[in-house]
C-alpha positions in Angstrom: 106.4 102.3 89.5 103.8 102.6 92.3 104.6 102.1 95.9 103.1 98.6 96.0 105.2 97.5 93.0 108.3 99.0 94.6 107.6 97.3 97.9 107.2 94.0 96.0 110.5 94.4 94.2 112.2 95.3 97.5 110.8 92.2 99.2 111.9 89.7 96.5 108.3 89.1 95.4 107.2 88.3 98.9 103.8 89.9 98.3 100.3 89.0 97.3 100.1 87.8 93.7 96.9 89.8 93.0 97.0 93.0 95.0 100.8 93.2 95.9 100.2 93.8 99.6 103.1 92.8 101.8 101.7 93.7 105.2 98.8 91.3 105.7 98.6 87.6 106.4 99.6 85.7 103.4 99.4 82.0 102.3 101.7 80.3 99.8 100.2 78.3 96.9 101.3 75.1 98.7 99.5 76.1 101.9 96.4 77.1 99.9 96.4 73.7 98.2 96.8 71.8 101.5 93.8 73.7 103.0 91.6 73.4 99.9 92.9 71.6 96.8 90.2 73.3 94.6 91.1 76.8 95.7 94.0 77.2 93.2 91.6 76.3 90.4 89.1 78.8 91.7 91.8 81.5 92.0 92.5 80.8 88.3 88.8 81.1 87.4 88.2 84.2 89.5 91.4 86.2 89.0 92.3 84.8 85.6 95.8 83.9 86.8 97.5 80.6 87.5 99.7 80.2 90.5 102.3 77.5 90.2 104.7 76.6 93.0 107.5 76.5 90.4 106.8 80.0 89.2 109.4 82.6 89.4 106.6 85.0 90.2 105.3 85.4 93.7 103.1 82.5 94.8 101.6 84.2 97.9 98.0 85.3 98.3 96.8 87.6 101.0 93.9 86.8 103.2 91.7 89.5 101.6 92.2 88.1 98.1 91.5 84.6 99.3 88.4 85.8 101.1 87.3 87.4 97.8 87.4 83.9 96.1 85.6 82.3 99.0 82.8 85.0 98.8 82.7 84.5 95.0 82.2 80.7 95.6 79.3 81.4 98.0 77.7 83.9 95.6 78.1 81.4 92.7 76.4 78.6 94.7 73.6 81.0 95.6 73.1 82.0 92.0 72.9 78.4 90.9 70.3 77.7 93.6 68.3 80.8 92.6 68.4 79.6 89.0 66.6 76.5 90.0 63.8 78.6 91.5 63.7 80.8 88.4 63.5 77.7 86.2 60.7 76.3 88.3 58.7 79.5 88.2 59.2 79.8 84.4 57.9 76.2 84.0 54.9 76.9 86.3 54.1 80.1 84.3 54.3 78.3 81.0 52.2 75.5 82.3 49.5 77.9 83.5 49.5 79.6 80.1 48.9 76.3 78.4 46.0 75.4 80.7 44.4 78.8 80.5 41.3 78.7 78.3 41.5 80.9 75.2 38.7 83.5 74.8 
């Protein structure tokens, strides 16, 4: 058992659900939901875990792991916006090819 896992066991699962840290600022699943009700769904999508308040597992998330989800959200939004630009450029290129006279 590594030191993080041992610390988690010693602290009755009072650690971050994803990285097992016990020393940083942590938020419970309930607190996360009250701040942003879609965050728990995004945590599930990003980390592939489901945090449920009735879990016997830890329901805490550290600030760093929550920030990772927020950053992922921002990057996802940017990628979707960029895809609109790529689609527009592709349409423009296709349109120019159609209108170009054949030799």
